[in-house]
GUFIGU-688144 format. One line per 3 residues: number of its first residue (from 1); for each residue z, y, x of C-alpha. Coordinates in pm, 1 decimal, decimal comma. Layout:
! GUFIGU-688144
NUM) Z:Y:X | ...
This chain:
! GUFIGU-688144
1) -2603,7:-3489,2:-1214,0 | -2478,2:-3234,7:-1464,2 | -2233,6:-3319,3:-1739,4
4) -2497,4:-3316,4:-2017,2 | -2774,4:-3495,3:-1825,4 | -2687,1:-3847,3:-1944,4
7) -2674,8:-3749,8:-2310,2 | -2995,5:-3546,5:-2282,2 | -3190,9:-3830,0:-2115,1
10) -3058,4:-4088,0:-2359,7 | -3144,4:-3873,1:-2664,0 | -3492,2:-3801,2:-2526,6
13) -3553,5:-4174,0:-2468,2 | -3447,4:-4255,7:-2824,2 | -3679,1:-3987,9:-2963,6
16) -3966,8:-4133,0:-2762,1 | -3894,5:-4485,0:-2889,5 | -3873,0:-4368,1:-3251,2
19) -4198,7:-4172,4:-3224,6 | -4402,5:-4466,8:-3091,1 | -4242,1:-4790,6:-2972,7
22) -4584,4:-4929,3:-2874,7 | -4655,5:-4632,6:-2648,7 | -4308,5:-4640,4:-2487,6
25) -4263,2:-5015,2:-2446,5 | -4067,7:-4999,9:-2116,9 | -3840,3:-4728,1:-2250,7
28) -3776,1:-4924,6:-2568,3 | -3699,5:-5240,8:-2371,4 | -3461,5:-5058,2:-2138,5
31) -3273,2:-4902,3:-2430,5 | -3230,9:-5246,9:-2591,2 | -3092,3:-5389,5:-2267,2
34) -2842,6:-5101,4:-2235,5 | -2731,7:-5141,4:-2598,9 | -2679,2:-5515,4:-2552,4
37) -2517,0:-5491,3:-2205,2 | -2415,1:-5145,7:-2072,7 | -2325,3:-5302,9:-1737,2
40) -2694,1:-5380,9:-1689,0 | -2749,7:-5035,6:-1531,2 | -2502,3:-5109,0:-1251,9
43) -2735,1:-5373,1:-1107,8 | -3047,8:-5160,4:-1101,7 | -3215,6:-5081,8:-770,5
46) -3411,1:-4759,3:-779,7 | -3717,6:-4732,1:-557,7 | -3829,7:-4373,7:-526,6
49) -4181,2:-4273,7:-429,2 | -4178,8:-4132,0:-77,9 | -4169,9:-3755,2:-75,6
52) -4479,1:-3632,3:107,5 | -4326,1:-3300,5:214,9 | -4101,6:-3252,3:515,6
55) -3766,5:-3245,8:340,8 | -3454,4:-3245,5:561,7 | -3314,1:-3584,6:655,9
58) -2971,8:-3662,3:514,0 | -2712,0:-3933,3:463,3 | -2537,9:-3770,8:167,6
61) -2351,6:-4033,2:-39,1 | -2399,4:-4074,3:-409,3 | -2190,5:-3808,2:-580,2
64) -1849,9:-3921,3:-699,9 | -1906,2:-3729,5:-1022,2 | -2200,2:-3942,9:-1140,3
67) -1980,7:-4108,9:-1404,3 | -1928,6:-3790,5:-1600,5 | -2141,1:-3524,4:-1441,4
70) -2023,3:-3218,5:-1249,4 | -1782,5:-3005,4:-1448,4 | -1757,2:-2626,7:-1430,4
73) -1700,4:-2436,9:-1103,7 | -2043,6:-2280,4:-1097,3 | -1906,0:-1970,5:-927,0
76) -1736,0:-2177,9:-658,7 | -2056,9:-2371,1:-586,9 | -2252,5:-2048,6:-555,6
79) -1988,0:-1900,8:-327,6 | -1995,1:-2207,7:-100,7 | -2373,1:-2193,6:-76,4
82) -2364,6:-1821,4:-4,7 | -2103,4:-1874,1:267,1 | -2309,6:-2149,3:430,5
85) -2618,5:-1930,4:424,8 | -2414,2:-1639,1:560,0 | -2282,2:-1551,5:902,0
88) -1982,8:-1786,2:924,7 | -2051,9:-2103,1:1129,7 | -1765,4:-2290,1:958,2
91) -1693,2:-2300,2:584,7 | -1393,6:-2484,9:443,0 | -1323,9:-2606,2:91,7
94) -946,5:-2620,1:43,1 | -745,3:-2770,9:-236,9 | -494,4:-3033,7:-346,1
97) -580,5:-3398,1:-312,2 | -800,2:-3498,0:-604,0 | -878,0:-3138,3:-703,1
100) -1249,1:-3203,2:-651,0 | -1319,1:-3091,5:-294,3 | -1552,2:-3380,7:-215,9
103) -1737,0:-3346,7:-544,6 | -1803,1:-2976,0:-505,1 | -1903,4:-3023,3:-140,9
106) -2159,5:-3284,0:-246,2 | -2280,1:-3064,1:-531,5 | -2334,2:-2770,6:-294,3
109) -2496,6:-2995,6:-31,8 | -2743,3:-3148,0:-279,2 | -2837,7:-2807,2:-416,1
112) -2896,7:-2681,0:-62,9 | -3098,7:-2993,2:11,8 | -3318,5:-2928,7:-291,9
115) -3371,4:-2566,0:-195,9 | -3704,9:-2538,2:-11,2 | -3574,7:-2228,3:167,6
118) -3270,2:-2399,1:320,5 | -3263,2:-2350,0:699,3 | -3144,3:-2697,2:803,0
121) -3334,4:-2987,0:959,1 | -3069,4:-3240,1:858,8 | -2760,6:-3284,5:642,0
124) -2499,6:-3513,8:798,5 | -2199,2:-3637,3:601,5 | -1895,7:-3781,0:780,0
127) -1578,8:-3878,9:595,7 | -1230,6:-3889,5:740,5 | -1078,9:-4004,5:412,2
130) -770,5:-4217,6:463,2 | -649,0:-4290,5:108,4 | -791,5:-4367,0:-230,8
133) -619,1:-4339,7:-567,1 | -605,2:-4631,5:-809,7 | -433,3:-4658,3:-1145,5
136) -122,5:-4835,0:-1018,1 | -104,0:-4767,9:-643,5 | -218,7:-4570,5:-347,1
139) -387,5:-4807,7:-106,9 | -461,1:-4750,9:259,5 | -819,5:-4799,3:369,4
142) -821,6:-5011,9:679,5 | -1113,8:-4844,8:852,9 | -996,2:-4483,3:806,9
145) -1086,5:-4245,1:1086,7 | -748,8:-4139,6:1226,4 | -833,4:-3917,5:1522,4
148) -1082,7:-3652,9:1612,7 | -1231,9:-3886,1:1875,4 | -1309,7:-4137,1:1604,3
151) -1443,1:-3864,2:1381,9 | -1685,0:-3733,6:1641,3 | -1795,5:-4083,9:1730,0
154) -1880,0:-4130,7:1363,2 | -2069,5:-3801,3:1357,0 | -2262,6:-3893,6:1671,2
157) -2353,7:-4226,6:1513,9 | -2481,9:-4055,6:1200,1 | -2688,8:-3812,8:1405,5
160) -2827,8:-4040,1:1675,7 | -2755,0:-4401,5:1592,1 | -2493,0:-4646,6:1719,9
163) -2636,8:-4649,3:2069,7 | -2597,7:-4274,4:2101,2 | -2239,1:-4293,8:1984,9
166) -2143,8:-4556,9:2236,6 | -2217,2:-4356,6:2551,9 | -2052,9:-4044,0:2692,4
169) -1821,6:-3796,5:2525,9 | -1902,6:-3807,0:2152,4 | -1797,7:-3442,2:2107,0
172) -2046,6:-3327,7:2370,6 | -2316,0:-3546,5:2218,5 | -2261,7:-3396,5:1874,3
175) -2283,4:-3044,7:2019,0 | -2609,8:-3137,2:2193,2 | -2755,5:-3265,1:1866,2
178) -2642,8:-2952,8:1684,2 | -2806,3:-2737,9:1951,9 | -3135,3:-2929,5:1937,5
181) -3155,5:-2939,1:1556,2 | -3037,2:-2713,0:1281,1 | -2778,4:-2937,4:1120,0
184) -2533,3:-2889,4:836,2 | -2249,0:-3117,8:938,3 | -2012,9:-3194,0:651,1
187) -1670,5:-3326,8:749,9 | -1492,8:-3458,6:441,7 | -1113,5:-3487,6:404,4
190) -1020,5:-3347,1:739,4 | -641,9:-3332,0:705,5 | -605,7:-3665,5:885,2
193) -763,6:-3535,9:1207,5 | -626,8:-3188,1:1259,7 | -586,8:-3140,2:1633,6
196) -693,7:-2898,7:1907,2 | -1009,9:-3093,5:1994,7 | -1146,2:-3023,4:1648,5
199) -1077,4:-2650,2:1678,4 | -1238,5:-2640,8:2023,4 | -1540,9:-2817,3:1882,1
202) -1580,0:-2571,7:1594,4 | -1543,5:-2273,1:1827,0 | -1827,7:-2410,0:2044,2
205) -2080,1:-2458,3:1761,2 | -2433,5:-2359,8:1869,9 | -2636,4:-2105,2:1673,5
208) -2834,4:-2245,7:1380,6 | -2610,4:-2540,1:1296,6 | -2309,7:-2511,6:1069,1
211) -2010,7:-2713,5:958,2 | -1865,8:-2751,4:610,1 | -1523,7:-2913,6:587,6
214) -1309,8:-3025,1:296,6 | -937,2:-3033,7:357,0 | -597,1:-2969,9:210,9
217) -507,1:-2773,9:524,5 | -708,8:-2480,2:656,5 | -790,9:-2435,4:1023,1
220) -756,7:-2057,0:1039,7 | -1096,3:-2010,1:1209,0 | -1324,7:-2053,2:910,3
223) -1441,8:-1890,5:588,8 | -1222,7:-2066,4:329,6 | -1304,7:-2134,9:-35,4
226) -993,1:-2243,2:-226,0 | -1033,2:-2458,0:-536,8 | -815,5:-2383,6:-835,5
229) -756,7:-2638,7:-1114,4 | -1015,0:-2672,5:-1390,5 | -1001,1:-2431,6:-1681,4
232) -857,8:-2566,0:-2007,9 | -1210,7:-2583,8:-2150,7 | -1359,3:-2778,7:-1859,9
235) -1052,7:-3002,5:-1828,4 | -1073,3:-3090,5:-2200,2 | -1444,6:-3170,6:-2167,2
238) -1371,2:-3393,8:-1868,8 | -1105,1:-3591,2:-2054,5 | -1329,0:-3638,5:-2361,0
241) -1624,9:-3741,0:-2142,9 | -1419,1:-3998,5:-1952,8 | -1272,6:-4135,9:-2275,3
244) -1620,1:-4168,0:-2428,3 | -1786,5:-4320,7:-2122,0 | -1502,3:-4567,2:-2063,4
247) -1472,7:-4630,0:-2434,9 | -1100,3:-4546,6:-2444,2 | -1061,6:-4530,0:-2820,7
250) -695,3:-4428,0:-2799,2 | -811,2:-4092,0:-2665,5 | -1138,3:-4040,3:-2852,5
253) -984,9:-3953,0:-3186,4 | -722,2:-3710,8:-3062,5 | -770,7:-3349,6:-3190,9
256) -897,6:-3095,2:-2940,9 | -573,6:-2893,1:-2959,9 | -371,3:-3200,2:-2860,3
259) -609,7:-3280,9:-2574,7 | -582,4:-2921,6:-2452,7 | -203,9:-2955,8:-2439,5
262) -244,9:-3279,1:-2243,3 | -472,2:-3124,8:-1980,5 | -241,7:-2824,8:-1958,0
265) 44,9:-3063,0:-1883,9 | -177,7:-3212,6:-1613,1 | -240,0:-2858,9:-1475,6
268) -617,4:-2901,1:-1508,6 | -615,1:-3137,4:-1210,2 | -932,2:-3357,5:-1213,3
271) -770,4:-3649,0:-1027,4 | -472,8:-3637,7:-1261,6 | -705,7:-3642,2:-1563,8
274) -907,2:-3938,1:-1427,3 | -587,7:-4121,6:-1338,3 | -449,4:-4049,1:-1684,4
277) -759,4:-4184,7:-1863,7 | -760,4:-4494,8:-1642,0 | -394,0:-4550,5:-1721,4
280) -451,2:-4529,3:-2098,1 | -750,8:-4759,7:-2054,8 | -518,4:-5007,0:-1877,2
283) -282,7:-5004,1:-2176,4 | -24,2:-4742,1:-2082,0 | 100,1:-4488,0:-2335,3
286) -22,6:-4127,9:-2278,6 | 328,6:-3980,7:-2290,7 | 446,1:-4231,2:-2029,7
289) 169,8:-4125,2:-1790,0 | 232,9:-3754,3:-1846,1 | 598,3:-3797,2:-1753,8
292) 559,7:-4034,3:-1458,3 | 311,3:-3890,6:-1209,5 | 498,2:-3974,2:-889,4
295) 210,2:-4169,7:-740,4 | -30,4:-3885,1:-799,5 | 207,8:-3634,2:-641,3
298) 248,6:-3857,5:-339,9 | -126,6:-3885,4:-303,6 | -180,2:-3510,2:-333,6
301) 100,6:-3376,9:-114,6 | 271,6:-3633,8:110,6 | 46,5:-3635,8:415,8
304) 31,6:-3254,2:410,3 | 411,9:-3217,1:416,4 | 428,7:-3430,4:727,4
307) 231,7:-3171,6:927,1 | 463,0:-2880,0:850,9 | 698,2:-2727,4:1108,9
310) 1072,7:-2710,7:1044,9 | 1045,6:-2334,2:990,5 | 777,6:-2376,0:724,0
313) 979,8:-2647,1:551,0 | 1279,3:-2413,0:540,9 | 1068,3:-2150,8:365,3
316) 960,3:-2414,8:113,8 | 1325,0:-2503,0:49,5 | 1409,3:-2136,8:-13,6
319) 1124,2:-2119,2:-264,2 | 1250,1:-2435,8:-432,7 | 1596,3:-2287,5:-475,0
322) 1471,5:-1939,6:-572,4 | 1161,1:-1988,7:-788,3 | 917,0:-1714,4:-876,9
325) 708,5:-1478,0:-670,9 | 863,2:-1349,7:-348,9 | 737,6:-1097,9:-98,4
328) 712,7:-1171,7:271,2 | 1004,6:-936,8:335,0 | 1225,3:-1110,6:76,0
331) 1151,6:-1451,3:223,8 | 1228,6:-1318,8:571,9 | 1571,6:-1194,3:459,4
334) 1655,7:-1507,9:262,6 | 1563,3:-1732,1:558,1 | 1703,4:-1490,0:818,8
337) 1363,2:-1482,0:992,4 | 1199,7:-1210,9:1197,9 | 868,1:-1064,9:1086,2
340) 676,0:-1282,8:1330,5 | 862,6:-1597,5:1227,3 | 804,4:-1549,4:852,7
343) 440,2:-1459,7:907,6 | 382,2:-1773,3:1113,8 | 550,6:-1989,4:850,4
346) 358,8:-1835,9:560,3 | 27,2:-1862,3:743,8 | 104,1:-2228,3:804,3
349) 191,5:-2282,3:437,9 | -114,0:-2092,5:317,5 | -336,7:-2344,3:495,7
352) -182,9:-2608,6:267,0 | -160,8:-2619,4:-109,9 | 215,6:-2590,3:-136,2
355) 210,4:-2210,7:-161,2 | -11,8:-1973,0:-352,9 | -59,0:-1605,5:-271,4
358) -92,9:-1324,5:-522,7 | -144,3:-950,0:-508,2 | 117,8:-821,6:-748,8
361) 251,9:-485,7:-857,5 | 615,7:-436,2:-762,9 | 735,2:-106,1:-902,2
364) 504,1:158,7:-763,8 | 404,9:-61,9:-472,7 | 130,0:-318,5:-463,8
367) 246,4:-603,4:-241,5 | 135,5:-957,8:-173,4 | 370,1:-1221,7:-310,9
370) 401,2:-1595,9:-262,7 | 517,9:-1879,2:-484,7 | 517,4:-2257,3:-495,0
373) 220,3:-2422,7:-659,8 | 303,3:-2638,3:-960,5 | 207,5:-2956,3:-781,8
376) 393,8:-2847,3:-471,3 | 713,3:-2782,6:-667,3 | 689,3:-3115,0:-851,0
379) 638,8:-3300,5:-524,4 | 922,5:-3123,9:-341,5 | 1168,5:-3163,5:-628,4
382) 1084,3:-3534,4:-644,7 | 1057,3:-3622,6:-276,5 | 1249,6:-3351,4:-88,5
385) 1530,9:-3215,3:-303,4 | 1736,6:-2938,1:-142,2 | 2083,5:-3040,5:-27,7
388) 2378,9:-2858,2:-191,9 | 2484,1:-2683,8:129,6 | 2133,3:-2551,1:188,0
391) 2106,1:-2445,2:-175,1 | 2431,6:-2247,7:-146,0 | 2303,8:-2073,4:168,7
394) 1984,0:-1952,2:0,9 | 2165,0:-1848,2:-316,8 | 2419,3:-1650,9:-112,8
397) 2144,1:-1473,7:81,8 | 1968,3:-1387,4:-243,1 | 2290,2:-1247,3:-389,5
400) 2347,2:-1034,7:-77,6 | 1995,4:-896,6:-109,7 | 2046,1:-810,8:-476,4
403) 2378,0:-632,6:-408,2 | 2218,6:-440,6:-124,1 | 1931,0:-340,9:-349,9
406) 2164,3:-206,4:-617,9 | 2337,9:13,3:-358,5 | 2006,9:136,8:-217,7
409) 1872,1:219,5:-563,5 | 2187,8:417,1:-640,1 | 2138,5:618,9:-319,8
412) 1773,0:675,7:-402,9 | 1859,1:804,9:-749,1 | 2146,4:1027,3:-634,1
415) 1968,0:1216,5:-354,8 | 1596,1:1134,1:-348,1 | 1500,4:1441,2:-139,6
418) 1741,4:1366,1:141,0 | 1525,4:1248,3:434,7 | 1780,7:977,0:507,4
421) 1749,0:830,5:159,7 | 1520,4:526,0:139,1 | 1289,5:535,2:-162,2
424) 1349,1:200,9:-337,4 | 1153,4:118,6:-652,5 | 1221,7:-250,6:-704,4
427) 1345,7:-583,7:-561,4 | 1042,1:-612,8:-337,1 | 1166,7:-313,4:-135,0
430) 1528,0:-420,9:-86,6 | 1504,5:-622,1:233,5 | 1274,9:-375,2:410,6
433) 1492,3:-81,2:302,8 | 1785,3:-259,2:467,3 | 1592,6:-270,5:795,5
436) 1498,1:96,8:767,2 | 1858,7:192,1:708,4 | 1942,6:16,0:1033,9
439) 1666,5:218,9:1204,9 | 1838,7:537,4:1086,5 | 2171,3:415,0:1225,8
442) 2003,4:348,6:1560,3 | 1857,9:698,1:1550,1 | 2204,0:844,8:1485,5
445) 2330,6:663,2:1794,2 | 2051,4:820,9:1999,5 | 1865,1:488,5:2032,7
448) 1527,0:639,0:1945,4 | 1304,1:371,5:2098,1 | 1506,9:97,7:1931,3
451) 1477,8:279,1:1598,3 | 1099,6:288,4:1634,8 | 1090,1:-83,4:1715,8
454) 1292,5:-149,1:1400,2 | 1043,3:57,7:1201,1 | 762,7:-158,5:1342,7
457) 948,4:-469,3:1224,9 | 965,5:-323,0:873,5 | 595,1:-234,8:883,6
460) 504,7:-588,1:985,0 | 711,5:-735,9:703,3 | 579,4:-498,6:436,4
463) 259,1:-323,5:551,8 | 218,9:-166,0:209,4 | 564,8:-6,1:191,7
466) 525,1:364,6:267,0 | 888,7:422,5:360,4 | 845,7:215,3:677,9
469) 602,4:477,4:802,1 | 795,3:777,3:667,7 | 1110,5:680,1:854,3
472) 903,7:638,6:1170,2 | 767,7:989,0:1111,6 | 1124,8:1116,9:1066,8
475) 1229,7:970,8:1403,4 | 921,3:1114,4:1576,3 | 986,4:1456,6:1421,9
478) 1343,8:1467,4:1540,2 | 1231,2:1370,2:1892,5 | 960,8:1641,4:1888,7
481) 667,2:1398,0:1901,5 | 473,0:1584,4:1634,0 | 143,8:1403,8:1694,4
484) 296,3:1061,5:1634,7 | 494,3:1199,4:1340,1 | 182,8:1328,9:1169,3
487) -1,1:999,1:1226,8 | 287,7:809,3:1067,1 | 301,0:1049,7:772,8
490) -73,6:1012,4:717,6 | -37,5:634,7:706,9 | 247,5:668,4:458,2
493) 54,9:906,8:232,4 | -239,7:665,9:226,8 | -6,5:400,8:87,3
496) 176,2:619,4:-167,5 | -26,3:933,6:-242,8 | 161,6:992,2:-570,0
499) 514,9:969,0:-431,8 | 692,8:1301,3:-502,0 | 942,2:1259,1:-220,8
502) 678,1:1158,8:33,9 | 461,1:1457,1:-58,5 | 768,5:1675,7:-14,9
505) 864,5:1534,7:325,3 | 511,3:1540,5:464,5 | 444,5:1886,4:322,4
508) 767,6:2020,8:472,8 | 675,8:1870,0:808,5 | 332,6:2036,3:809,3
511) 479,4:2373,5:712,9 | 770,8:2368,8:954,7 | 571,8:2220,4:1239,3
514) 312,0:2489,1:1177,9 | 23,2:2248,2:1237,6 | -125,0:2278,6:888,2
517) 78,4:2499,7:650,7 | -205,1:2514,9:396,3 | -215,2:2135,8:355,6
520) 163,0:2138,7:361,5 | 168,3:2382,8:71,6 | -76,8:2166,9:-125,4
523) 139,0:1858,8:-77,2 | 453,9:2047,1:-174,6 | 286,3:2179,2:-487,7
526) 170,5:1827,1:-571,1 | 527,7:1709,0:-531,6 | 644,3:1976,0:-775,8
529) 376,7:1887,0:-1031,2 | 429,1:1510,7:-1045,2 | 805,4:1512,3:-1084,8
532) 1103,4:1715,5:-1194,7 | 1211,8:1854,1:-862,9 | 1529,1:2020,7:-737,6
535) 1537,1:2383,8:-616,3 | 1509,0:2267,6:-254,3 | 1146,3:2165,0:-314,8
538) 1056,7:2507,8:-455,1 | 1233,9:2667,5:-159,4 | 998,0:2477,7:71,6
541) 704,3:2605,9:-132,4 | 842,7:2958,4:-92,9 | 864,0:2910,0:283,1
544) 507,8:2774,6:292,1 | 379,6:3084,5:114,6 | 558,0:3301,3:369,4
547) 404,4:3104,7:655,6 | 64,0:3176,2:502,5 | 149,5:3548,3:458,4
550) 116,5:3514,4:81,1 | 425,4:3721,6:13,4 | 359,1:3786,8:-354,3
553) 351,7:3410,2:-422,8 | 660,9:3366,9:-207,6 | 861,5:3611,6:-420,7
556) 736,4:3441,6:-738,2 | 843,3:3099,0:-603,5 | 1184,8:3235,7:-507,4
559) 1225,2:3367,9:-861,9 | 1134,0:3019,5:-988,9 | 1420,8:2875,3:-785,3
562) 1668,0:3112,0:-952,9 | 1535,9:3001,8:-1293,6 | 1628,4:2640,2:-1211,4
565) 2001,1:2724,7:-1202,5 | 2047,3:2629,1:-837,6 | 2367,7:2582,0:-644,0
568) 2523,5:2892,0:-487,9 | 2384,8:2803,0:-145,6 | 2029,9:2732,4:-271,1
571) 2040,5:3048,0:-480,7 | 2148,6:3253,3:-180,7 | 1860,8:3109,2:25,5
574) 1616,3:3190,8:-255,2 | 1747,5:3547,7:-273,3 | 1722,1:3587,8:103,9
577) 1370,0:3445,5:125,6 | 1259,2:3647,0:-176,1 | 1400,7:3963,9:-14,5
580) 1220,4:3893,0:312,8 | 893,5:3825,6:131,4 | 930,6:4149,5:-70,2
583) 984,9:4352,7:248,9 | 693,9:4186,5:431,1 | 474,4:4223,1:123,5
586) 562,6:4593,0:99,7 | 447,3:4643,4:458,7 | 124,5:4456,5:396,9
589) 39,3:4648,7:80,9 | 147,8:4983,8:227,4 | -93,2:4941,2:515,3
592) -366,8:4920,9:251,2 | -208,8:5198,4:38,6 | -183,6:4944,1:-246,5
595) 127,3:5096,4:-401,9 | 59,0:4940,7:-742,5 | 77,3:4593,4:-589,5
598) 393,5:4694,5:-405,6 | 549,2:4796,6:-736,3 | 456,8:4462,0:-896,8
601) 601,7:4273,5:-600,3 | 932,1:4463,3:-595,0 | 966,5:4434,1:-971,7
604) 954,6:4053,2:-945,2 | 1223,6:4066,1:-677,1 | 1445,4:4300,9:-880,4
607) 1428,7:4057,7:-1173,1 | 1508,1:3776,5:-930,1 | 1818,1:3964,4:-805,6
610) 1930,7:4036,9:-1159,2 | 1889,7:3669,7:-1252,9 | 2094,3:3543,3:-958,6
613) 2464,6:3488,4:-1003,3 | 2687,6:3744,1:-830,7 | 2829,7:3489,6:-588,3
616) 2475,7:3433,9:-449,6 | 2457,0:3797,9:-332,6 | 2602,7:3769,7:14,2
619) 2489,7:3786,1:373,5 | 2127,0:3869,5:443,4 | 2040,8:3848,9:73,2
622) 2265,2:4147,1:-4,2 | 2128,3:4339,6:294,1 | 1773,3:4280,4:167,7
625) 1872,3:4445,5:-160,1 | 1997,2:4747,4:38,4 | 1680,0:4755,7:247,2
628) 1454,4:4740,0:-60,2 | 1659,2:5010,8:-233,9 | 1592,4:5234,5:71,1
631) 1221,9:5142,1:55,2 | 1204,9:5230,6:-313,7 | 1374,3:5565,1:-248,5
634) 1117,1:5645,3:17,2 | 820,9:5532,1:-198,1 | 935,8:5735,6:-498,3
637) 894,5:6047,6:-285,0 | 562,5:5948,6:-125,3 | 346,0:5826,6:-412,7
640) 145,8:6076,6:-615,1 | 142,4:5866,6:-929,5 | 428,8:5976,1:-1158,1
643) 453,0:5636,9:-1326,6 | 479,9:5454,1:-994,4 | 731,0:5708,1:-861,1
646) 948,6:5660,0:-1169,6 | 917,2:5282,2:-1133,5 | 1038,2:5290,1:-773,8
649) 1333,5:5512,0:-872,3 | 1419,3:5260,4:-1145,6 | 1397,8:4965,9:-903,7
652) 1627,6:5143,2:-655,2 | 1888,9:5213,0:-920,2 | 1880,6:4853,4:-1050,0
655) 1919,0:4711,0:-700,1 | 2220,6:4932,3:-631,4 | 2373,1:4838,8:-966,6
658) 2344,6:4474,6:-864,1 | 2518,8:4545,1:-532,9 | 2790,4:4748,0:-708,3
661) 2863,2:4448,7:-934,1 | 2927,2:4239,4:-624,2 | 3116,7:4488,3:-405,2
664) 3095,4:4870,3:-432,4 | 3160,7:4896,3:-58,5 | 2817,3:4740,4:1,2
667) 2662,0:5071,3:-106,0 | 2800,4:5225,9:212,6 | 2599,3:4989,6:435,1
670) 2298,2:5146,8:602,5 | 1960,3:5046,7:733,2 | 1871,0:5150,6:1086,4
673) 1632,4:5089,0:1377,5 | 1729,2:4968,6:1724,9 | 1676,9:5257,5:1967,3
676) 1750,6:5072,1:2290,1 | 1949,0:4779,2:2427,6 | 2122,6:4719,8:2762,3
679) 2065,7:4349,7:2824,4 | 2305,5:4325,2:3121,0 | 2599,8:4511,0:2967,4
682) 2544,8:4371,1:2616,5 | 2537,9:4697,2:2423,2 | 2281,8:4928,2:2269,7
685) 2212,4:5211,5:2028,0 | 2042,4:5229,7:1693,9 | 1931,8:5524,4:1482,0
688) 1990,0:5583,7:1111,8 | 1991,2:5900,3:902,4 | 1915,9:6108,5:1211,9
691) 2230,9:5980,3:1384,5 | 2273,9:5739,4:1673,3 | 2519,3:5450,0:1651,3
694) 2662,9:5249,2:1936,8 | 2683,9:4870,6:1902,9 | 2804,6:4584,5:2121,1
697) 2724,5:4215,3:2113,5 | 3062,4:4157,4:1949,4 | 2958,8:4383,0:1656,4
700) 2685,1:4143,2:1537,8 | 2742,9:3923,1:1231,8 | 2585,5:3643,6:1434,5
703) 2574,1:3675,4:1812,0 | 2276,2:3438,1:1810,2 | 2069,6:3734,5:1680,9
706) 2121,0:3927,6:2004,5 | 1792,0:3793,8:2138,6 | 1605,3:3928,1:1836,0
709) 1721,7:4285,1:1888,9 | 1462,1:4499,3:2061,6 | 1334,3:4853,1:2026,0
712) 1205,5:4923,7:1675,1 | 1372,5:4624,5:1509,0 | 1528,1:4698,1:1167,4
715) 1895,3:4614,2:1112,9 | 2165,9:4657,1:847,9 | 2514,8:4768,6:950,1
718) 2844,4:4926,8:848,3 | 2890,2:5274,8:1003,5 | 3227,3:5350,4:1166,7
721) 3282,0:5721,4:1239,5 | 3650,9:5720,1:1337,1 | 3585,0:5573,9:1681,8
724) 3691,5:5829,6:1951,1 | 3383,2:5734,2:2150,6 | 3154,7:5842,2:1864,2
727) 2983,6:5675,1:1572,6 | 2964,4:5297,9:1599,3 | 2784,9:5018,6:1407,8
730) 2963,2:4700,1:1306,2 | 2876,9:4389,8:1104,4 | 2525,8:4442,3:1230,6
733) 2255,2:4206,5:1097,5 | 1896,3:4170,5:1217,0 | 1637,7:4222,9:941,1
736) 1319,0:4205,1:1147,7
């Protein structure tokens, strides 16, 4: 029966009577009886004409919503019907006590029954309800079904009669019936019989038959449909309808805005609204009922709380003390739980109606959060207040987490591109960042496997937090497990594709590992586009271009670094890399006789060198200036184009001027080629300006470069001609 059916039928009957009382004599007489004595309808016995078609058999009770009609929740009804007609063998309707689970189950069952295409041979309704709500008390029903054995005996009786239920194992009998016939078995109010036998039964359901359950506690093996409170509109309509039907005049004249505030105070809870109207009808003041709802809370929540484990109750206490939405990771820290422990507790709570789950945005991260339901909080505050010592514990843990978060955010802001810095955007990241910092400490101690296990703990707590995967990738990279590192980076980038630091770290990994420098370059460029980045990021882009043999772009990127006013060290690296790229680019273009491109390339580098501070011109960077000055001298003599020749002469002079500003003695350094090397005796000879120069391992700027020296390799050196053994090279540096 829909909410408007009664009014529509009554109005239609009155219209018929007014049009012709003689023609509608029975209707007119019935209307008079109802007007004189409304209770007359309660004694009517309705005899329906037998339906000739083969409709499914059923024992569905009269709907509890007949008094007012079914209110709202059309989408929920359709979803329940779709779920029953779908693949899941078990469908549950979950919600607080009195939220309307039984009503919506009956509504869906009757609509399925009326559907000629429904696949079932029978609809069987079995109730395990143990309490009913009255205006002044909650009364136990003496014949409540308290165990699954009793429940299945009741189901067997409904399916096969009392004789069938009295023999054998009732669970097996029910399964046999469900195998022989296509049955929709509806088990109402199942929280009183939650045990393993029920789960075993549901897992053994035969094909064709299905089970719909209503409960405050989910089973974890079904397709659940959770009922939310009524909307303000539907809740207001329900209150007005009840007041009109029960003739509660104290509520009929109240303005709609005031009624809306009342139903909002009652959280749109149907049982609360019915209880409220009954209370006013019994003579209680509305404000008294709105303030004193202890009986209703007890009815809705008490028998659910009794099923909870100690761990789950502790989580509830932490949520009482620290209201608002909390992530799984936050709750784990506050309760000092492992990832597995907090997950088990939250899963347990999510099968009740104490806790609600939300997908919420936390900074740049989308993460699931949990909070106490309104009814749950009211019940807990009334019946299970947190003791002072427990309250202090949770508050202290929360304060520790906040202080830790402030420190982590400061680190993240100060050095975001340090691979050991944890990217923290908001409070939801604090507790997991703490775990990741511990993973880095374990890595520093050489405990690599332990560090990876710690990363897994962080991933379990916050699957959507990209840093959990990035730190794992960092550990794998440092232990040379590049395959696992790339897999972890890919998972991280899926979670945070717009993170500048993550794009930088993953891009650097791909470039330096050499597995995919092109993708690495793209990620690095993305990192530079979406944020103001330090010179170190552009240096990585420069290196990526060099790996891809795009030397012109490498020199341009190095020049960009100098424009960012880098530190002396970063500027020196940019100068060195730019010099290398200019030399390599010269060779590439010279092979193709593209001297115009060579001139453009060297011009960019000359401007780079002139833009760099003098203190950046040391080491290999200075030697690259010398090498390019030699190259320009040579090109000015080789090219036929006068303009290009003049350009190369100009570049050579400008490079030498830059060296002179640093140290005039640098102009005496020379560029030479290794002629030969005696590996056993650690000496060799190189040739420069038609002269041979002796060198020893001890003459190298860095003895680590000894392995790079082979015949034909270019080097820079200081010539020493006062050695009695002949000309000698010192401060020798490999240039490739």
